[in-house]
Steps between C-alpha positions, in 0.01 A plus 500: 500500500632848416663661801541167676818380330713543812320194641715296263802579717344311789415209271859488370627473857242232586620309194856498637671821389675719753351848539804641318445261206132594486584872487754443222244293308260794507761762408839432338418149373171620351685783324748249357218280368344803332833591340499827698780434749662833406180697565302323774545292812747714691523832677773666296554813289313478170273215610122527521399402852212522741613500863337344803603553863388248758526471875734208560744291302342332196807278456425349841117511486328535162177575688608861556467559124138392524396646834733784598532732202566852626591696189474457120636708213367426151608690191687752713198587717431389856171310485498353852638670810375323810773649715362847423145381578615347829399151391 
C-alpha cells in the first residue's frame, strides 16, 4: 500500500536480514538494481535523497524506522517535524 513501504524493513528482518542489511536493501542496493547508484541510495553531494530522522538506532532496532520517526525532509522541504510539535 502506498505510504506503507517501510513495513518491508520489518519483514526483511523477520526473514533473517540484520537491520543494517534491511536498510541497505531499501536504499543503496535498490539504487544499484535501478542502475542509479550514482544518483540515489546515499546521502552525498549531487545525490537525490529524502532524509528521515528517528529516535533510536535503526541498525540495532529496525522498529524505530516504523514507530519513532521524528523528522522527514522530502524534495528539500521538511514535511514532518514531530520534535517541533512536541510529539
